[in-house]
N, CA, C and O atoms as a DFTB+ gen file, in Angstrom:
740 C
 N C O
     1  1      29.004     -21.027      62.493
     2  2      29.806     -20.045      62.772
     3  2      29.371     -20.050      64.489
     4  3      28.198     -19.940      64.845
     5  1      30.528     -20.196      65.465
     6  2      30.193     -20.659      66.217
     7  2      29.499     -19.780      67.229
     8  3      29.413     -18.587      66.941
     9  1      28.738     -20.410      68.948
    10  2      28.075     -19.101      69.715
    11  2      28.781     -19.123      70.551
    12  3      29.260     -20.183      70.952
    13  1      29.026     -18.123      71.004
    14  2      30.490     -17.537      71.704
    15  2      30.343     -18.068      72.733
    16  3      31.339     -18.745      72.989
    17  1      29.175     -18.153      73.916
    18  2      29.075     -19.449      74.520
    19  2      29.306     -21.115      74.423
    20  3      29.685     -21.886      75.304
    21  1      28.918     -21.399      72.945
    22  2      30.182     -22.624      72.827
    23  2      28.922     -23.123      73.228
    24  3      29.121     -23.837      74.211
    25  1      27.633     -23.090      72.920
    26  2      26.236     -24.363      72.778
    27  2      25.827     -24.124      71.896
    28  3      24.759     -23.612      72.230
    29  1      25.895     -24.098      70.502
    30  2      25.396     -24.246      69.386
    31  2      26.374     -23.549      68.071
    32  3      27.510     -23.082      68.156
    33  1      25.862     -23.620      67.372
    34  2      26.913     -23.073      65.811
    35  2      25.253     -22.967      64.722
    36  3      24.259     -23.630      64.426
    37  1      25.941     -21.568      64.465
    38  2      24.457     -21.096      63.313
    39  2      25.133     -20.842      62.166
    40  3      26.189     -20.255      61.934
    41  1      24.404     -21.340      61.554
    42  2      24.985     -21.211      60.032
    43  2      24.129     -20.422      58.963
    44  3      22.901     -20.453      59.048
    45  1      24.924     -19.529      57.695
    46  2      23.878     -19.008      57.557
    47  2      23.196     -19.204      56.328
    48  3      24.159     -19.328      55.571
    49  1      22.070     -19.327      55.540
    50  2      21.212     -19.151      54.540
    51  2      21.037     -17.814      54.171
    52  3      22.173     -17.356      54.046
    53  1      20.643     -17.403      54.056
    54  2      20.926     -16.013      53.671
    55  2      20.594     -14.640      54.599
    56  3      20.166     -14.447      55.737
    57  1      21.000     -13.859      53.551
    58  2      21.527     -11.797      54.665
    59  2      20.581     -10.486      53.710
    60  3      19.546     -10.628      53.060
    61  1      20.901     -10.004      53.802
    62  2      20.601      -8.685      52.672
    63  2      21.621      -7.606      54.194
    64  3      21.095      -6.945      55.089
    65  1      22.668      -7.761      54.015
    66  2      23.433      -6.858      54.716
    67  2      22.387      -5.440      54.503
    68  3      21.435      -5.299      53.735
    69  1      22.972      -4.494      55.489
    70  2      22.299      -2.527      56.586
    71  2      23.197      -1.707      55.747
    72  3      24.406      -1.636      55.528
    73  1      22.212      -1.171      55.404
    74  2      22.993       0.098      54.993
    75  2      22.951       1.688      56.348
    76  3      23.355       2.837      56.526
    77  1      22.228       0.701      56.884
    78  2      21.943       1.247      58.600
    79  2      23.259       0.675      59.908
    80  3      23.672      -0.324      60.497
    81  1      23.504       2.453      59.738
    82  2      25.016       2.301      61.017
    83  2      24.250       1.626      62.018
    84  3      23.188       1.655      62.640
    85  1      25.915       0.661      61.774
    86  2      25.419      -0.113      63.012
    87  2      24.710      -1.526      63.406
    88  3      24.714      -2.404      64.269
    89  1      24.046      -1.110      62.080
    90  2      23.111      -2.553      61.538
    91  2      23.890      -3.931      60.768
    92  3      24.017      -3.834      59.548
    93  1      24.402      -5.180      61.425
    94  2      25.232      -5.569      60.183
    95  2      24.228      -6.472      58.626
    96  3      24.711      -6.765      57.532
    97  1      22.851      -6.684      59.087
    98  2      21.626      -6.852      57.907
    99  2      20.668      -5.864      58.312
   100  3      20.813      -5.120      59.282
   101  1      19.885      -5.879      57.693
   102  2      18.606      -6.239      57.517
   103  2      17.423      -6.999      58.063
   104  3      16.596      -6.719      58.930
   105  1      17.614      -8.118      57.230
   106  2      16.978      -9.175      57.832
   107  2      18.188     -10.439      57.018
   108  3      18.736     -10.260      55.930
   109  1      18.347     -11.622      57.884
   110  2      18.717     -12.981      58.084
   111  2      17.803     -13.846      58.533
   112  3      16.900     -13.818      59.369
   113  1      18.450     -14.971      57.438
   114  2      17.374     -15.531      57.515
   115  2      18.833     -17.505      58.558
   116  3      19.948     -17.342      58.062
   117  1      18.862     -18.240      59.117
   118  2      19.431     -18.850      59.457
   119  2      19.058     -20.157      60.616
   120  3      18.194     -20.277      61.485
   121  1      20.563     -21.327      59.967
   122  2      20.130     -22.433      61.133
   123  2      21.135     -22.978      62.423
   124  3      22.334     -23.255      62.436
   125  1      20.569     -22.990      63.003
   126  2      21.402     -22.764      64.175
   127  2      20.824     -24.239      65.276
   128  3      19.716     -24.553      65.708
   129  1      22.322     -24.905      65.420
   130  2      22.309     -26.079      66.095
   131  2      22.346     -25.663      67.608
   132  3      23.455     -25.237      67.930
   133  1      21.479     -25.676      68.553
   134  2      21.667     -25.643      69.850
   135  2      22.265     -27.200      70.925
   136  3      22.014     -28.405      70.971
   137  1      22.691     -26.727      71.267
   138  2      24.107     -28.492      72.021
   139  2      23.294     -28.187      73.502
   140  3      23.171     -28.874      74.516
   141  1      22.930     -27.180      73.227
   142  2      22.222     -27.295      75.063
   143  2      22.233     -25.949      75.668
   144  3      22.569     -25.087      74.855
   145  1      21.893     -25.385      77.185
   146  2      20.567     -24.552      77.475
   147  2      21.720     -23.848      77.765
   148  3      22.718     -24.264      78.354
   149  1      21.519     -22.790      77.324
   150  2      22.434     -21.459      77.826
   151  2      21.193     -19.832      77.582
   152  3      20.101     -19.352      77.888
   153  1      22.280     -19.650      76.915
   154  2      21.801     -18.030      77.012
   155  2      22.095     -17.564      75.385
   156  3      23.053     -17.955      74.718
   157  1      20.996     -16.603      74.913
   158  2      20.942     -16.740      74.123
   159  2      21.101     -15.042      73.658
   160  3      20.485     -14.163      74.260
   161  1      22.043     -14.751      72.474
   162  2      22.135     -13.584      72.127
   163  2      21.111     -12.651      72.374
   164  3      19.964     -13.098      72.391
   165  1      21.336     -11.078      72.628
   166  2      21.061     -10.000      73.039
   167  2      21.064      -9.431      71.482
   168  3      22.210      -9.163      71.119
   169  1      19.917      -9.153      70.346
   170  2      19.802      -8.143      68.880
   171  2      19.047      -7.167      69.288
   172  3      17.841      -6.986      69.122
   173  1      19.670      -6.676      69.721
   174  2      18.915      -4.444      69.958
   175  2      17.968      -3.903      68.483
   176  3      18.494      -3.289      67.556
   177  1      17.036      -4.147      68.515
   178  2      16.723      -3.106      67.565
   179  2      16.024      -4.717      66.199
   180  3      15.957      -4.338      65.030
   181  1      15.674      -5.984      66.412
   182  2      15.223      -6.759      65.275
   183  2      14.225      -8.047      66.049
   184  3      14.491      -8.981      66.806
   185  1      13.111      -7.587      65.481
   186  2      13.013      -9.132      65.468
   187  2      13.009      -9.893      65.387
   188  3      13.682     -10.157      64.391
   189  1      12.302     -11.514      66.218
   190  2      13.307     -13.424      65.391
   191  2      11.759     -13.715      65.655
   192  3      10.748     -13.180      66.111
   193  1      12.088     -14.571      65.238
   194  2      11.470     -15.404      65.095
   195  2      12.286     -17.430      64.975
   196  3      13.382     -17.696      64.482
   197  1      11.330     -18.423      65.571
   198  2      12.770     -19.558      65.230
   199  2      11.769     -20.144      65.197
   200  3      10.690     -19.843      65.706
   201  1      12.118     -21.230      64.453
   202  2      10.697     -23.001      65.530
   203  2      12.343     -24.173      64.757
   204  3      12.945     -24.711      63.828
   205  1      12.247     -23.970      65.595
   206  2      13.180     -26.445      65.672
   207  2      12.653     -27.598      64.617
   208  3      11.612     -28.228      64.429
   209  1      13.214     -27.562      64.369
   210  2      13.265     -28.519      63.015
   211  2      14.222     -29.601      62.894
   212  3      14.826     -29.948      61.880
   213  1      14.291     -30.188      64.303
   214  2      14.582     -31.634      64.324
   215  2      15.486     -32.153      66.082
   216  3      16.572     -31.614      66.292
   217  1      15.242     -32.594      66.558
   218  2      15.868     -33.368      67.608
   219  2      15.322     -32.707      68.677
   220  3      14.298     -32.086      68.397
   221  1      15.859     -32.621      70.343
   222  2      15.045     -32.374      71.351
   223  2      14.176     -31.754      71.289
   224  3      14.090     -31.359      70.127
   225  1      13.285     -31.331      71.959
   226  2      12.532     -29.716      72.291
   227  2      13.439     -29.002      73.530
   228  3      14.264     -29.140      74.433
   229  1      12.406     -27.978      72.640
   230  2      14.236     -26.604      73.609
   231  2      12.933     -25.086      74.251
   232  3      12.583     -23.953      73.921
   233  1      12.829     -25.500      74.675
   234  2      11.900     -24.284      76.331
   235  2      12.607     -23.368      76.346
   236  3      13.617     -23.428      77.047
   237  1      12.244     -21.877      75.364
   238  2      12.499     -20.404      75.584
   239  2      12.260     -19.863      76.907
   240  3      11.157     -20.163      77.363
   241  1      13.182     -18.970      77.830
   242  2      12.192     -18.513      78.495
   243  2      13.399     -17.108      77.751
   244  3      14.561     -16.880      77.414
   245  1      11.708     -16.389      77.887
   246  2      12.369     -14.748      78.073
   247  2      11.292     -14.270      78.286
   248  3      10.131     -14.623      78.084
   249  1      12.169     -12.733      79.067
   250  2      11.907     -12.307      79.916
   251  2      11.453     -12.573      80.750
   252  3      10.484     -12.123      81.362
   253  1      12.397     -13.719      80.966
   254  2      11.355     -14.592      82.885
   255  2      10.545     -15.320      82.732
   256  3      10.310     -16.072      83.677
   257  1       9.498     -15.491      81.123
   258  2       7.919     -15.869      81.229
   259  2       8.751     -17.662      79.910
   260  3       9.686     -17.700      79.110
   261  1       8.055     -18.408      80.238
   262  2       8.230     -19.014      79.563
   263  2       7.383     -19.398      78.163
   264  3       6.154     -19.407      78.103
   265  1       8.156     -19.668      77.213
   266  2       7.459     -19.807      75.785
   267  2       6.772     -21.128      75.224
   268  3       7.065     -22.322      75.276
   269  1       5.999     -20.585      74.810
   270  2       5.680     -22.393      74.358
   271  2       7.327     -23.229      74.415
   272  3       8.435     -22.693      74.421
   273  1       6.794     -25.475      74.469
   274  2       8.428     -25.683      74.038
   275  2       8.217     -25.851      71.905
   276  3       7.722     -26.251      70.852
   277  1       9.172     -25.081      72.782
   278  2       9.753     -25.684      70.667
   279  2       9.711     -27.260      70.422
   280  3      10.329     -27.990      71.196
   281  1       9.120     -27.697      69.548
   282  2       8.768     -29.152      69.301
   283  2       9.536     -29.086      67.275
   284  3       9.647     -27.911      66.923
   285  1       9.807     -29.708      66.593
   286  2      10.321     -30.377      65.766
   287  2       9.418     -30.171      65.212
   288  3       8.408     -30.410      65.874
   289  1       9.187     -29.704      63.937
   290  2       8.249     -29.842      62.962
   291  2       7.033     -28.464      62.860
   292  3       6.384     -27.938      61.956
   293  1       7.219     -28.242      64.633
   294  2       6.028     -27.596      64.580
   295  2       6.066     -25.829      64.266
   296  3       6.655     -25.355      63.295
   297  1       5.299     -24.981      65.316
   298  2       4.446     -23.611      65.057
   299  2       6.275     -23.035      65.772
   300  3       7.019     -23.417      66.675
   301  1       6.311     -21.413      64.187
   302  2       7.799     -21.232      65.211
   303  2       7.042     -19.666      65.874
   304  3       5.905     -19.258      65.637
   305  1       7.881     -19.152      66.565
   306  2       7.277     -18.301      68.010
   307  2       8.929     -16.891      67.718
   308  3      10.153     -16.926      67.591
   309  1       7.778     -15.851      67.753
   310  2       8.492     -14.937      68.200
   311  2       8.652     -14.139      68.831
   312  3       7.661     -13.972      69.541
   313  1       9.881     -13.032      69.138
   314  2      10.362     -12.608      70.513
   315  2      10.873     -11.546      69.279
   316  3      11.086     -11.452      68.071
   317  1      10.892     -10.854      70.529
   318  2      11.713      -9.132      70.853
   319  2      13.822      -9.279      70.798
   320  3      14.443      -9.794      71.727
   321  1      14.595      -8.634      69.379
   322  2      15.653      -9.044      70.132
   323  2      16.487      -8.796      71.182
   324  3      17.460      -9.252      71.783
   325  1      15.490      -7.630      71.155
   326  2      16.455      -7.173      73.190
   327  2      15.977      -8.004      74.574
   328  3      16.286      -7.820      75.751
   329  1      15.195      -8.883      74.013
   330  2      14.923      -9.111      75.067
   331  2      15.674     -10.605      75.854
   332  3      16.478     -11.370      75.320
   333  1      15.196     -10.678      77.036
   334  2      16.782     -11.815      77.650
   335  2      16.154     -12.566      76.972
   336  3      15.103     -12.279      76.399
   337  1      16.789     -13.765      76.946
   338  2      16.114     -15.480      76.247
   339  2      16.817     -16.861      76.859
   340  3      17.841     -17.148      76.238
   341  1      16.638     -17.365      77.455
   342  2      17.207     -18.524      78.394
   343  2      16.958     -19.669      77.224
   344  3      16.606     -19.102      76.189
   345  1      17.030     -21.063      77.074
   346  2      16.678     -21.432      75.641
   347  2      17.488     -23.011      77.133
   348  3      18.656     -23.358      77.307
   349  1      16.327     -23.448      77.763
   350  2      16.816     -24.434      78.315
   351  2      16.272     -25.974      77.154
   352  3      15.079     -26.277      77.104
   353  1      17.020     -26.533      76.576
   354  2      17.259     -27.627      75.866
   355  2      16.791     -28.998      77.115
   356  3      17.219     -29.068      78.267
   357  1      15.506     -30.271      76.233
   358  2      16.089     -31.476      77.041
   359  2      16.940     -32.599      76.353
   360  3      16.552     -33.584      75.725
   361  1      18.275     -32.153      76.662
   362  2      19.219     -32.781      76.160
   363  2      19.440     -33.559      75.361
   364  3      18.693     -34.530      75.473
   365  1      20.751     -33.691      73.844
   366  2      20.841     -34.083      72.901
   367  2      20.937     -32.506      72.249
   368  3      21.126     -31.515      72.955
   369  1      20.730     -32.456      70.386
   370  2      21.625     -31.198      69.949
   371  2      19.580     -30.730      69.371
   372  3      19.089     -31.719      68.826
   373  1      19.158     -30.224      69.402
   374  2      18.231     -29.765      68.936
   375  2      18.858     -28.802      67.075
   376  3      20.068     -28.698      66.870
   377  1      18.068     -28.380      66.262
   378  2      18.384     -27.770      65.041
   379  2      16.314     -26.564      64.916
   380  3      15.097     -26.374      64.930
   381  1      18.118     -26.181      64.783
   382  2      16.082     -24.608      64.199
   383  2      16.495     -24.040      63.589
   384  3      17.682     -23.768      63.765
   385  1      15.935     -23.610      62.715
   386  2      15.311     -21.861      62.127
   387  2      15.574     -21.034      62.201
   388  3      16.466     -21.057      63.050
   389  1      15.422     -19.972      61.833
   390  2      15.379     -18.257      62.038
   391  2      15.566     -17.386      61.989
   392  3      16.734     -17.002      62.055
   393  1      14.484     -16.495      61.836
   394  2      14.136     -15.160      61.262
   395  2      14.786     -13.958      61.819
   396  3      14.990     -13.868      63.030
   397  1      15.010     -13.337      61.261
   398  2      15.746     -11.812      62.237
   399  2      15.607     -11.113      61.617
   400  3      16.565     -10.699      60.963
   401  1      14.539     -10.659      61.486
   402  2      14.765      -8.369      61.008
   403  2      14.792      -6.815      62.048
   404  3      14.725      -6.454      63.223
   405  1      14.963      -6.181      60.403
   406  2      15.694      -5.224      61.664
   407  2      13.899      -3.817      61.727
   408  3      13.127      -3.392      60.867
   409  1      13.984      -3.703      62.612
   410  2      12.030      -3.662      62.931
   411  2      12.275      -2.217      62.504
   412  3      11.407      -1.628      63.148
   413  1      12.703      -1.616      62.050
   414  2      12.015       0.045      61.266
   415  2      11.977       0.140      60.527
   416  3      11.521       1.161      60.011
   417  1      12.666      -1.366      59.556
   418  2      13.022      -1.821      57.943
   419  2      12.093      -3.070      57.596
   420  3      10.973      -3.222      57.109
   421  1      12.739      -3.591      57.908
   422  2      10.710      -5.148      57.889
   423  2      10.546      -5.110      58.992
   424  3      10.814      -4.593      60.076
   425  1       9.577      -6.388      57.995
   426  2       8.557      -7.096      59.376
   427  2       8.777      -8.473      58.434
   428  3       9.107      -8.663      57.264
   429  1       8.590      -8.917      59.024
   430  2       8.945     -10.811      58.452
   431  2       7.528     -11.753      59.392
   432  3       6.969     -11.492      60.458
   433  1       7.306     -13.116      58.202
   434  2       6.452     -13.621      58.671
   435  2       7.423     -15.027      58.466
   436  3       8.481     -14.981      57.837
   437  1       6.948     -16.153      59.033
   438  2       6.701     -17.444      58.860
   439  2       6.366     -17.888      59.242
   440  3       6.255     -17.841      60.468
   441  1       5.792     -18.933      58.293
   442  2       4.685     -19.768      58.083
   443  2       4.948     -21.809      57.975
   444  3       6.044     -22.113      57.504
   445  1       4.298     -22.659      58.256
   446  2       4.121     -24.267      58.862
   447  2       3.622     -24.467      57.043
   448  3       2.414     -24.592      56.840
   449  1       4.346     -24.483      56.113
   450  2       3.813     -26.120      55.030
   451  2       4.307     -26.795      54.994
   452  3       5.505     -27.013      54.815
   453  1       2.814     -27.745      55.297
   454  2       2.894     -28.863      54.916
   455  2       2.302     -29.232      53.171
   456  3       1.203     -29.096      52.633
   457  1       3.500     -29.692      52.735
   458  2       3.275     -30.510      51.667
   459  2       3.400     -31.155      51.137
   460  3       4.203     -31.314      50.218
   461  1       2.120     -32.171      51.811
   462  2       1.451     -33.492      51.556
   463  2       0.392     -32.492      50.882
   464  3       0.188     -32.611      49.673
   465  1      -0.261     -31.549      51.588
   466  2      -1.540     -30.833      51.588
   467  2      -1.804     -29.459      50.963
   468  3      -2.775     -28.974      50.384
   469  1      -0.507     -28.980      51.313
   470  2       0.034     -26.954      50.156
   471  2       0.582     -27.102      48.586
   472  3       1.620     -26.726      48.042
   473  1      -0.317     -27.652      48.220
   474  2       0.827     -27.582      46.420
   475  2       1.663     -27.040      45.439
   476  3       2.454     -27.283      44.528
   477  1       0.828     -25.797      46.376
   478  2       1.360     -24.770      45.413
   479  2       1.829     -23.474      46.423
   480  3       1.639     -23.414      47.638
   481  1       2.574     -22.337      45.460
   482  2       3.049     -20.951      46.717
   483  2       3.438     -20.424      45.746
   484  3       4.228     -20.697      44.842
   485  1       2.206     -18.876      46.258
   486  2       2.918     -17.911      45.763
   487  2       3.670     -16.606      45.905
   488  3       3.069     -15.679      46.446
   489  1       4.713     -16.449      45.553
   490  2       5.559     -14.925      46.248
   491  2       4.645     -13.778      46.869
   492  3       4.171     -12.997      46.043
   493  1       4.395     -13.610      47.936
   494  2       3.772     -12.433      47.880
   495  2       4.577     -11.240      48.455
   496  3       4.189     -10.157      48.018
   497  1       5.633     -11.183      49.356
   498  2       6.304     -10.653      49.823
   499  2       8.131      -9.687      49.199
   500  3       8.756      -9.723      48.139
   501  1       8.230      -9.368      49.781
   502  2       8.970      -7.655      48.758
   503  2      10.692      -9.814      48.273
   504  3      11.265     -10.284      47.290
   505  1      10.590     -10.113      49.714
   506  2      11.723     -11.495      49.136
   507  2      10.666     -12.049      50.376
   508  3      10.213     -11.549      51.406
   509  1      10.500     -13.765      49.470
   510  2       9.888     -14.912      49.838
   511  2      11.222     -15.990      50.329
   512  3      12.217     -15.270      50.256
   513  1      11.736     -17.625      50.869
   514  2      11.688     -18.483      50.756
   515  2      11.446     -19.374      51.486
   516  3      11.117     -19.400      52.672
   517  1      11.655     -20.312      50.580
   518  2      11.255     -21.247      51.126
   519  2      12.174     -22.178      52.373
   520  3      13.280     -22.345      51.860
   521  1      12.172     -22.475      53.001
   522  2      12.979     -23.499      53.225
   523  2      13.225     -25.173      53.639
   524  3      13.162     -25.157      54.868
   525  1      13.468     -26.568      53.215
   526  2      12.746     -27.619      53.495
   527  2      13.391     -27.809      54.641
   528  3      14.246     -27.089      55.156
   529  1      12.862     -28.983      55.077
   530  2      13.111     -29.949      55.884
   531  2      13.502     -31.063      55.449
   532  3      14.662     -31.285      55.795
   533  1      13.039     -31.881      54.829
   534  2      13.247     -33.765      53.957
   535  2      13.991     -33.514      52.559
   536  3      14.134     -32.293      52.605
   537  1      14.395     -33.816      51.683
   538  2      13.537     -34.759      51.204
   539  2      12.212     -33.750      50.287
   540  3      11.131     -33.651      50.868
   541  1      12.392     -32.957      48.703
   542  2      11.405     -32.714      48.674
   543  2      11.831     -32.136      46.818
   544  3      12.836     -31.774      46.207
   545  1      10.041     -32.396      46.461
   546  2      10.746     -31.626      44.408
   547  2       9.712     -30.827      44.708
   548  3       8.884     -31.070      45.585
   549  1       9.730     -29.761      43.926
   550  2       9.027     -28.474      43.633
   551  2       9.621     -28.353      41.727
   552  3      10.347     -28.989      40.964
   553  1       8.604     -26.909      41.693
   554  2       8.646     -26.530      40.248
   555  2       8.763     -25.264      39.889
   556  3       7.678     -24.696      39.760
   557  1       9.570     -24.715      39.711
   558  2       9.624     -23.187      39.432
   559  2       8.751     -22.900      37.907
   560  3       8.734     -23.942      37.251
   561  1       7.759     -21.302      36.936
   562  2       7.648     -22.692      35.250
   563  2       7.248     -23.570      35.093
   564  3       6.158     -24.001      35.469
   565  1       8.284     -24.195      34.310
   566  2       8.803     -24.898      34.281
   567  2      10.346     -25.679      34.523
   568  3      10.623     -26.672      33.850
   569  1      10.981     -25.316      35.199
   570  2      12.703     -25.413      35.695
   571  2      11.705     -26.370      36.531
   572  3      10.523     -26.026      36.537
   573  1      12.177     -27.898      37.453
   574  2      12.191     -28.938      38.003
   575  2      13.537     -28.311      39.457
   576  3      14.709     -27.935      39.455
   577  1      12.873     -28.438      40.091
   578  2      13.736     -28.658      41.394
   579  2      14.394     -29.900      42.356
   580  3      14.365     -30.833      41.553
   581  1      14.786     -30.275      43.213
   582  2      14.518     -31.861      43.791
   583  2      16.293     -30.725      44.823
   584  3      17.482     -30.447      44.667
   585  1      14.891     -30.506      45.964
   586  2      15.868     -30.334      47.219
   587  2      15.811     -31.638      48.230
   588  3      15.094     -32.638      48.222
   589  1      17.205     -31.062      49.377
   590  2      17.478     -32.324      51.135
   591  2      17.608     -31.107      52.084
   592  3      17.712     -29.899      52.298
   593  1      17.567     -31.703      52.268
   594  2      16.807     -31.537      54.227
   595  2      17.670     -30.343      53.661
   596  3      18.421     -30.390      52.686
   597  1      17.413     -29.300      54.451
   598  2      17.782     -27.669      55.295
   599  2      18.316     -27.337      53.854
   600  3      19.450     -26.942      54.126
   601  1      18.236     -27.283      52.961
   602  2      18.238     -26.936      50.850
   603  2      17.434     -25.244      51.960
   604  3      17.417     -25.161      53.188
   605  1      17.093     -24.567      51.317
   606  2      16.150     -23.630      50.952
   607  2      15.683     -23.270      49.568
   608  3      15.700     -24.212      48.776
   609  1      15.286     -22.159      49.123
   610  2      14.737     -21.938      47.388
   611  2      14.161     -20.706      48.261
   612  3      13.116     -20.516      48.883
   613  1      16.190     -19.417      47.836
   614  2      16.092     -17.885      47.667
   615  2      15.531     -16.792      47.063
   616  3      15.934     -16.204      46.059
   617  1      14.626     -16.572      47.703
   618  2      14.620     -14.883      46.302
   619  2      13.539     -15.175      45.459
   620  3      13.484     -14.688      44.329
   621  1      12.232     -16.305      46.123
   622  2      11.690     -16.353      45.295
   623  2      10.254     -14.607      44.287
   624  3       9.480     -13.761      44.735
   625  1      10.710     -15.006      42.979
   626  2       9.896     -14.128      42.842
   627  2       8.406     -13.323      43.844
   628  3       7.924     -13.976      44.770
   629  1       7.819     -11.869      43.488
   630  2       6.382     -11.662      43.570
   631  2       6.057     -12.441      42.382
   632  3       6.525     -12.688      41.271
   633  1       4.831     -12.778      43.268
   634  2       3.720     -13.666      42.587
   635  2       4.720     -14.586      41.378
   636  3       4.381     -14.458      40.201
   637  1       6.033     -15.570      41.729
   638  2       6.409     -16.533      40.682
   639  2       5.333     -17.048      42.068
   640  3       4.945     -16.666      43.172
   641  1       5.215     -18.091      41.172
   642  2       5.085     -19.416      42.257
   643  2       4.981     -20.837      42.349
   644  3       3.979     -21.186      41.725
   645  1       5.577     -21.807      42.853
   646  2       6.680     -22.162      43.479
   647  2       5.491     -23.962      43.677
   648  3       4.791     -24.271      44.641
   649  1       5.617     -24.410      42.931
   650  2       5.047     -25.731      42.806
   651  2       5.207     -27.753      43.484
   652  3       5.890     -28.664      43.015
   653  1       4.227     -27.748      44.724
   654  2       5.482     -29.274      45.386
   655  2       3.807     -30.402      43.840
   656  3       2.625     -30.342      43.503
   657  1       5.638     -31.504      43.478
   658  2       5.533     -32.861      43.092
   659  2       3.945     -33.419      44.097
   660  3       3.746     -33.174      45.287
   661  1       3.071     -34.153      43.203
   662  2       1.747     -34.897      44.583
   663  2       2.492     -36.787      45.845
   664  3       2.132     -37.658      46.637
   665  1       3.382     -36.367      45.246
   666  2       4.243     -37.334      46.296
   667  2       5.427     -36.598      47.564
   668  3       6.118     -37.293      48.309
   669  1       5.423     -35.037      47.551
   670  2       5.557     -34.930      48.907
   671  2       5.042     -35.185      50.350
   672  3       3.940     -34.748      50.683
   673  1       5.552     -35.642      50.911
   674  2       5.072     -34.991      52.569
   675  2       5.823     -35.017      53.110
   676  3       6.163     -35.833      53.966
   677  1       6.601     -33.506      52.501
   678  2       7.401     -33.203      53.905
   679  2       6.256     -32.080      53.930
   680  3       5.183     -31.882      53.360
   681  1       7.412     -31.171      55.328
   682  2       7.156     -29.652      55.960
   683  2       8.359     -29.218      55.132
   684  3       9.435     -29.622      54.693
   685  1       7.484     -28.072      55.177
   686  2       8.524     -27.087      54.369
   687  2       8.344     -25.588      55.679
   688  3       7.577     -25.535      56.640
   689  1       9.415     -24.497      55.187
   690  2       9.163     -23.501      55.885
   691  2       9.125     -21.753      54.940
   692  3      10.045     -21.232      54.310
   693  1       7.961     -21.320      55.138
   694  2       7.896     -20.648      54.347
   695  2       7.620     -19.044      54.766
   696  3       6.647     -18.542      55.329
   697  1       9.389     -18.181      54.056
   698  2       9.799     -16.979      54.637
   699  2       9.139     -15.911      54.395
   700  3       9.031     -15.889      53.169
   701  1       8.479     -14.736      54.956
   702  2       8.251     -13.867      54.056
   703  2       8.831     -12.745      54.716
   704  3       8.673     -12.660      55.934
   705  1       9.595     -11.708      53.996
   706  2      10.229     -10.282      54.605
   707  2       9.240      -9.275      53.553
   708  3       8.549      -9.593      52.585
   709  1       9.454      -8.173      54.077
   710  2       8.136      -6.585      53.395
   711  2       9.340      -5.298      54.315
   712  3       9.830      -5.261      55.444
   713  1       9.423      -4.200      52.815
   714  2       9.784      -3.590      53.950
   715  2       9.685      -2.556      54.153
   716  3       9.179      -2.158      53.104
   717  1       9.810      -1.613      54.852
   718  2       8.770      -0.478      55.735
   719  2       8.761       0.536      54.386
   720  3       7.796       0.876      53.702
   721  1      10.090       0.870      54.262
   722  2      10.007       1.981      53.043
   723  2      10.736       1.405      51.358
   724  3      11.820       0.885      51.094
   725  1       9.605       1.781      50.522
   726  2      10.443       1.532      48.924
   727  2      12.702       1.486      49.269
   728  3      13.378       1.888      50.216
   729  1      13.038       0.870      48.085
   730  2      13.783       0.380      48.828
   731  2      14.450       1.174      46.679
   732  3      13.772       1.166      45.652
   733  1      16.400       1.867      46.943
   734  2      16.296       1.919      45.325
   735  2      17.135       0.342      45.421
   736  3      17.545      -0.588      46.115
   737  1      16.996       0.896      44.227
   738  2      18.015      -1.236      43.253
   739  2      19.233      -0.162      42.514
   740  3      20.132      -0.635      41.819
């Protein structure tokens, strides 16, 4: 989905549609390519986190205040969706990972995983997702899985474990989403 300002493209990884009037989603995970400097879209009532996965450094100016620079495979940065955000790209393209949650209904965390040292991740959230930054091998139970760059392992069950093989040197990001009210299925 091209951005309105022409300075980027968003690719949806996963989302849960909203049943709340006026809201498009309860949560959304996406990858975006930032092609230049410019404003971010405003999402009132949404909590957001972003991390750069590859490419050039991006500086976010959030409500006039500079954020820590987003560097490839760095630490996620969180901000409010209603904030006025300007991205300052130091040239070239940047690919980033984003999670957005509808504030009154869900919370989220995004955590960096160094697969050279992290060998097991267990789902501890209502929704757990792992996004890979390069090739990696893992298994859920006795099911071996091969992930490529920017692949996602979506909907890891609560208390379900993902095991990473010993030769992984990739970085991945764990996204955990928790709902504020019990949900009917």
